[in-house]
C-alpha positions as a Python dict, from the first residue, in 0.01 Angstrom:
ca = {
    (1, 'M'): (0, 0, 0),
    (2, 'K'): (284, 238, 92),
    (3, 'R'): (458, 172, -241),
    (4, 'L'): (132, 241, -425),
    (5, 'V'): (95, 575, -243),
    (6, 'L'): (455, 665, -325),
    (7, 'A'): (411, 567, -690),
    (8, 'L'): (92, 770, -726),
    (9, 'F'): (258, 1067, -556),
    (10, 'G'): (560, 1044, -786),
    (11, 'I'): (344, 1023, -1097),
    (12, 'G'): (145, 1324, -980),
    (13, 'M'): (462, 1523, -915),
    (14, 'A'): (601, 1433, -1257),
    (15, 'A'): (277, 1528, -1429),
    (16, 'A'): (258, 1854, -1234),
    (17, 'A'): (618, 1939, -1320),
    (18, 'F'): (561, 1869, -1692),
    (19, 'G'): (225, 2048, -1699),
    (20, 'Q'): (353, 2355, -1515),
    (21, 'F'): (704, 2387, -1649),
    (22, 'G'): (722, 2168, -1961),
    (23, 'P'): (738, 2283, -2321),
    (24, 'G'): (524, 2592, -2362),
    (25, 'G'): (452, 2623, -1985),
    (26, 'F'): (267, 2952, -1930),
    (27, 'G'): (215, 2972, -2305),
    (28, 'T'): (577, 3024, -2415),
    (29, 'P'): (866, 2789, -2503),
    (30, 'G'): (1080, 2779, -2191),
    (31, 'G'): (783, 2840, -1961),
    (32, 'F'): (872, 3171, -1789),
    (33, 'G'): (891, 3542, -1844),
    (34, 'P'): (1223, 3723, -1794),
    (35, 'G'): (1338, 3747, -1431),
    (36, 'R'): (1050, 3543, -1286),
    (37, 'G'): (1049, 3183, -1161),
    (38, 'P'): (1320, 2914, -1142),
    (39, 'A'): (1590, 2862, -1401),
    (40, 'A'): (1500, 2691, -1728),
    (41, 'E'): (1642, 2356, -1619),
    (42, 'E'): (1426, 2332, -1306),
    (43, 'P'): (1134, 2150, -1476),
    (44, 'T'): (1366, 1862, -1560),
    (45, 'I'): (1511, 1867, -1209),
    (46, 'R'): (1168, 1851, -1046),
    (47, 'M'): (1067, 1566, -1276),
    (48, 'N'): (1387, 1375, -1192),
    (49, 'M'): (1313, 1420, -822),
    (50, 'A'): (960, 1291, -879),
    (51, 'F'): (1100, 975, -1040),
    (52, 'M'): (1337, 930, -744),
    (53, 'K'): (1031, 929, -520),
    (54, 'M'): (870, 665, -742),
    (55, 'E'): (1181, 451, -684),
    (56, 'G'): (1134, 476, -307),
    (57, 'R'): (1408, 732, -249),
    (58, 'I'): (1378, 1067, -72),
    (59, 'P'): (1540, 1347, -278),
    (60, 'M'): (1630, 1689, -142),
    (61, 'R'): (1766, 1989, -332),
    (62, 'F'): (1974, 2278, -199),
    (63, 'T'): (1987, 2606, -391),
    (64, 'N'): (2156, 2944, -366),
    (65, 'A'): (1914, 3181, -187),
    (66, 'L'): (2017, 3471, -413),
    (67, 'T'): (2017, 3302, -755),
    (68, 'G'): (1804, 2987, -714),
    (69, 'A'): (2082, 2777, -872),
    (70, 'G'): (2164, 2433, -729),
    (71, 'V'): (2464, 2417, -492),
    (72, 'A'): (2697, 2135, -601),
    (73, 'G'): (2960, 1965, -387),
    (74, 'A'): (2805, 2058, -52),
    (75, 'S'): (2821, 1827, 250),
    (76, 'V'): (2487, 1730, 406),
    (77, 'D'): (2499, 1533, 731),
    (78, 'I'): (2171, 1374, 846),
    (79, 'G'): (2163, 1240, 1200),
    (80, 'N'): (2110, 861, 1221),
    (81, 'V'): (2098, 844, 839),
    (82, 'G'): (2439, 933, 693),
    (83, 'S'): (2652, 1192, 515),
    (84, 'F'): (2591, 1296, 156),
    (85, 'V'): (2743, 1527, -109),
    (86, 'T'): (2514, 1724, -341),
    (87, 'D'): (2537, 1649, -714),
    (88, 'S'): (2571, 1904, -994),
    (89, 'D'): (2205, 2005, -947),
    (90, 'G'): (2241, 2042, -569),
    (91, 'I'): (2050, 1716, -499),
    (92, 'I'): (2101, 1433, -250),
    (93, 'A'): (1881, 1123, -226),
    (94, 'F'): (1851, 851, 37),
    (95, 'S'): (1620, 565, 129),
    (96, 'G'): (1547, 312, 401),
    (97, 'V'): (1455, 564, 673),
    (98, 'R'): (1164, 531, 910),
    (99, 'D'): (894, 791, 954),
    (100, 'G'): (991, 1046, 1215),
    (101, 'S'): (1173, 1372, 1280),
    (102, 'Y'): (1527, 1427, 1155),
    (103, 'R'): (1789, 1699, 1162),
    (104, 'M'): (2051, 1772, 898),
    (105, 'T'): (2335, 2023, 860),
    (106, 'F'): (2438, 2185, 531),
    (107, 'R'): (2805, 2285, 491),
    (108, 'K'): (3000, 2439, 201),
    (109, 'D'): (3271, 2701, 181),
    (110, 'G'): (3118, 3030, 72),
    (111, 'Y'): (2778, 2946, 231),
    (112, 'I'): (2647, 2984, 585),
    (113, 'E'): (2641, 2654, 772),
    (114, 'T'): (2270, 2582, 808),
    (115, 'P'): (2092, 2330, 1035),
    (116, 'I'): (1753, 2213, 905),
    (117, 'A'): (1487, 1999, 1074),
    (118, 'F'): (1247, 1789, 866),
    (119, 'D'): (986, 1516, 908),
    (120, 'V'): (941, 1193, 711),
    (121, 'K'): (582, 1074, 677),
    (122, 'L'): (487, 772, 466),
    (123, 'G'): (836, 778, 321),
    (124, 'L'): (796, 1140, 200),
    (125, 'V'): (892, 1492, 311),
    (126, 'I'): (664, 1790, 246),
    (127, 'L'): (940, 2045, 180),
    (128, 'D'): (1234, 1898, -12),
    (129, 'W'): (1374, 2218, -168),
    (130, 'F'): (1592, 2434, 58),
    (131, 'S'): (1752, 2771, -15),
    (132, 'I'): (2085, 2841, 154),
    (133, 'S'): (2229, 3187, 204),
    (134, 'P'): (2575, 3255, 62),
    (135, 'G'): (2825, 3367, 324),
    (136, 'P'): (3191, 3454, 357),
    (137, 'T'): (3468, 3220, 242),
    (138, 'E'): (3739, 3100, 482),
    (139, 'A'): (3971, 3371, 351),
    (140, 'E'): (3708, 3638, 413),
    (141, 'L'): (3646, 3502, 762),
    (142, 'R'): (4017, 3524, 845),
    (143, 'E'): (4026, 3882, 726),
    (144, 'R'): (3717, 3962, 930),
    (145, 'R'): (3868, 3802, 1243),
    (146, 'E'): (4179, 4016, 1197),
    (147, 'R'): (3966, 4328, 1168),
    (148, 'E'): (3769, 4227, 1477),
    (149, 'E'): (4093, 4170, 1670),
    (150, 'R'): (4212, 4518, 1577),
    (151, 'A'): (3874, 4657, 1676),
    (152, 'R'): (3892, 4468, 2006),
    (153, 'R'): (4233, 4616, 2086),
    (154, 'E'): (4111, 4963, 1995),
    (155, 'A'): (3804, 4914, 2215),
    (156, 'E'): (4026, 4808, 2506),
    (157, 'A'): (4236, 5123, 2460),
    (158, 'A'): (3920, 5333, 2457),
    (159, 'R'): (3804, 5168, 2779),
    (160, 'E'): (4139, 5243, 2940),
    (161, 'R'): (4116, 5607, 2841),
    (162, 'A'): (3762, 5619, 2977),
    (163, 'R'): (3881, 5472, 3308),
    (164, 'L'): (4111, 5769, 3355),
    (165, 'A'): (3825, 6012, 3320),
    (166, 'R'): (3584, 6103, 3595),
    (167, 'E'): (3402, 5798, 3733),
    (168, 'E'): (3050, 5888, 3624),
    (169, 'Q'): (3159, 6001, 3280),
    (170, 'A'): (3360, 5682, 3238),
    (171, 'R'): (3059, 5472, 3338),
    (172, 'R'): (2835, 5640, 3079),
    (173, 'E'): (3095, 5600, 2804),
    (174, 'A'): (3146, 5233, 2887),
    (175, 'E'): (2771, 5166, 2880),
    (176, 'A'): (2737, 5342, 2546),
    (177, 'A'): (3030, 5148, 2401),
    (178, 'A'): (2887, 4819, 2527),
    (179, 'E'): (2551, 4896, 2364),
    (180, 'R'): (2717, 4983, 2035),
    (181, 'E'): (2920, 4664, 2048),
    (182, 'R'): (2611, 4457, 2127),
    (183, 'I'): (2424, 4597, 1827),
    (184, 'R'): (2733, 4563, 1605),
    (185, 'E'): (2767, 4196, 1694),
    (186, 'L'): (2397, 4132, 1639),
    (187, 'T'): (2389, 4310, 1304),
    (188, 'A'): (2735, 4240, 1158),
    (189, 'G'): (2680, 4201, 786),
    (190, 'G'): (2315, 4304, 821),
    (191, 'F'): (2028, 4057, 794),
    (192, 'R'): (1904, 3827, 520),
    (193, 'I'): (1543, 3699, 527),
    (194, 'V'): (1458, 3395, 311),
    (195, 'L'): (1105, 3261, 247),
    (196, 'N'): (1029, 2912, 110),
    (197, 'W'): (697, 2729, 91),
    (198, 'G'): (520, 2434, -68),
    (199, 'E'): (331, 2397, -393),
    (200, 'S'): (22, 2588, -276),
    (201, 'P'): (-57, 2874, -275),
    (202, 'S'): (142, 2961, -586),
    (203, 'D'): (237, 3316, -488),
    (204, 'L'): (349, 3435, -144),
    (205, 'D'): (512, 3776, -113),
    (206, 'L'): (772, 3887, 143),
    (207, 'H'): (739, 4247, 270),
    (208, 'L'): (957, 4477, 481),
    (209, 'E'): (851, 4817, 610),
    (210, 'S'): (1064, 5072, 792),
    (211, 'G'): (995, 5441, 842),
    (212, 'G'): (890, 5589, 512),
    (213, 'Y'): (965, 5299, 280),
    (214, 'H'): (812, 4963, 193),
    (215, 'V'): (1021, 4699, 14),
    (216, 'S'): (822, 4431, -174),
    (217, 'Y'): (748, 4315, -528),
    (218, 'W'): (494, 4595, -592),
    (219, 'N'): (662, 4877, -400),
    (220, 'M'): (1028, 4970, -423),
    (221, 'H'): (1269, 4681, -476),
    (222, 'V'): (1548, 4887, -314),
    (223, 'S'): (1490, 5127, -23),
    (224, 'T'): (1544, 5498, -73),
    (225, 'D'): (1865, 5489, 134),
    (226, 'G'): (1992, 5180, -53),
    (227, 'G'): (2021, 4977, 267),
    (228, 'V'): (1742, 4723, 199),
    (229, 'R'): (1668, 4535, -123),
    (230, 'L'): (1439, 4264, -257),
    (231, 'D'): (1687, 4013, -401),
    (232, 'R'): (1438, 3768, -548),
    (233, 'D'): (1061, 3752, -611),
    (234, 'D'): (894, 3417, -685),
    (235, 'V'): (539, 3380, -818),
    (236, 'D'): (504, 3010, -895),
    (237, 'C'): (544, 2832, -559),
    (238, 'F'): (835, 2694, -359),
    (239, 'G'): (1041, 3017, -346),
    (240, 'P'): (1279, 3148, -248),
    (241, 'E'): (1186, 3509, -188),
    (242, 'T'): (1476, 3693, -29),
    (243, 'I'): (1514, 4039, 128),
    (244, 'T'): (1856, 4162, 245),
    (245, 'I'): (1917, 4442, 497),
    (246, 'G'): (2266, 4532, 380),
    (247, 'R'): (2312, 4844, 592),
    (248, 'Y'): (2134, 4811, 924),
    (249, 'D'): (2021, 5135, 1088),
    (250, 'P'): (2025, 5089, 1471),
    (251, 'S'): (1783, 5381, 1513),
    (252, 'A'): (1522, 5230, 1277),
    (253, 'E'): (1260, 4962, 1337),
    (254, 'Y'): (1189, 4703, 1068),
    (255, 'T'): (860, 4512, 1030),
    (256, 'V'): (859, 4190, 825),
    (257, 'Y'): (554, 3995, 707),
    (258, 'V'): (425, 3765, 430),
    (259, 'I'): (116, 3820, 214),
    (260, 'D'): (-72, 3534, 44),
    (261, 'Y'): (-103, 3716, -288),
    (262, 'T'): (-290, 3425, -448),
    (263, 'N'): (-576, 3452, -193),
    (264, 'R'): (-537, 3822, -104),
    (265, 'N'): (-908, 3888, -153),
    (266, 'R'): (-1017, 3588, 59),
    (267, 'G'): (-930, 3679, 416),
    (268, 'S'): (-1069, 3350, 550),
    (269, 'S'): (-843, 3136, 329),
    (270, 'S'): (-636, 2877, 518),
    (271, 'E'): (-398, 2796, 229),
    (272, 'L'): (-119, 3004, 383),
    (273, 'G'): (-152, 2812, 710),
    (274, 'R'): (-124, 2483, 520),
    (275, 'S'): (161, 2591, 289),
    (276, 'G'): (447, 2460, 503),
    (277, 'A'): (604, 2807, 467),
    (278, 'L'): (942, 2852, 633),
    (279, 'V'): (1128, 3179, 696),
    (280, 'Q'): (1496, 3176, 790),
    (281, 'V'): (1668, 3486, 927),
    (282, 'Y'): (2044, 3506, 879),
    (283, 'G'): (2283, 3753, 1038),
    (284, 'S'): (2638, 3766, 1180),
    (285, 'D'): (2724, 3483, 939),
    (286, 'R'): (2487, 3235, 1100),
    (287, 'L'): (2123, 3132, 1106),
    (288, 'L'): (1967, 3348, 1378),
    (289, 'Q'): (1606, 3230, 1382),
    (290, 'T'): (1356, 3013, 1196),
    (291, 'F'): (982, 3080, 1169),
    (292, 'R'): (726, 2821, 1055),
    (293, 'V'): (382, 2935, 950),
    (294, 'P'): (116, 2861, 1214),
    (295, 'S'): (-196, 2672, 1114),
    (296, 'G'): (-527, 2851, 1073),
    (297, 'A'): (-698, 3103, 848),
    (298, 'G'): (-546, 3426, 724),
    (299, 'V'): (-376, 3586, 426),
    (300, 'R'): (-114, 3787, 619),
    (301, 'W'): (157, 3621, 826),
    (302, 'N'): (305, 3874, 1067),
    (303, 'L'): (658, 3745, 1125),
    (304, 'F'): (868, 3975, 1346),
    (305, 'R'): (1013, 4319, 1412),
    (306, 'I'): (1380, 4411, 1431),
    (307, 'A'): (1445, 4680, 1694),
    (308, 'R'): (1786, 4781, 1835),
    (309, 'G'): (1944, 4482, 1667),
    (310, 'E'): (1707, 4228, 1822),
    (311, 'I'): (1447, 4009, 1648),
    (312, 'V'): (1109, 4042, 1823),
    (313, 'P'): (885, 3749, 1712),
    (314, 'V'): (514, 3790, 1634),
    (315, 'N'): (442, 3478, 1420),
    (316, 'A'): (65, 3517, 1385),
    (317, 'L'): (-186, 3500, 1097),
    (318, 'S'): (-428, 3779, 1015),
    (319, 'S'): (-721, 3805, 775),
    (320, 'Q'): (-621, 4159, 674),
    (321, 'T'): (-354, 4231, 415),
    (322, 'S'): (-285, 4572, 574),
    (323, 'R'): (-189, 4647, 933),
}
């Protein structure tokens, strides 16, 4: 019975991949308009993954969060399962695992090491396409550590100078320096926010508001001060959609949320709550926080605020697309 379910699921995935992305998908050879959707080879990749499922294997693909291209030669370690290396399309595949919860870690030079939890049910995983944020190489990390060491020595010298000043003045300067250092550590390299989801709904949109600007697919793609940009917009399911805060402003407050554009006029829709949507927040060259969409009805997923360098979770659905 389980094999029959897997076979039917694989056939359905293959048919969906061919129907959605095959020759003439969306009415044109190649299947996509310029700058929208996955790369041209992704239909074939999705079909190949569907056939792997028909064979009883569990495929997973890892892509660059900025370009959507597969990441080849990455190490993926899955607890109690084994270690794997991604192929030229960024895919690993394994079999013979029991249903349950698992945890894996993605590693590759030039990308941020990323831990990911997933569940296996009836020999399948709901979300098998993961976007990984590029990060610094080992050489860049060494250079950054050297800069931080110089900064540490300079900070120590500043603290010594402050100690020689009047006691109250020194205390205020030390507190101010500590606060600046705390925010610097929290926001080194800014923030990168990555949204992925399942096959339905087809179009989820990532939004960021701060002060007088609103970064999203239908507003500005780059903020007026150039510090925030929409790196990637996806309209045909799975993602990723990515927003990068390249220059963090400690005096500003940032609000981040997701809109179910497909069902924007149906506030009672529960497709967003069933989408398996996942938002990963990167900063300081590591994964800072992960948000999973809660179940229930609503077309707006209020994610979090960033204030004084700290992520303040909200993680709630709303039936209104506006605040």
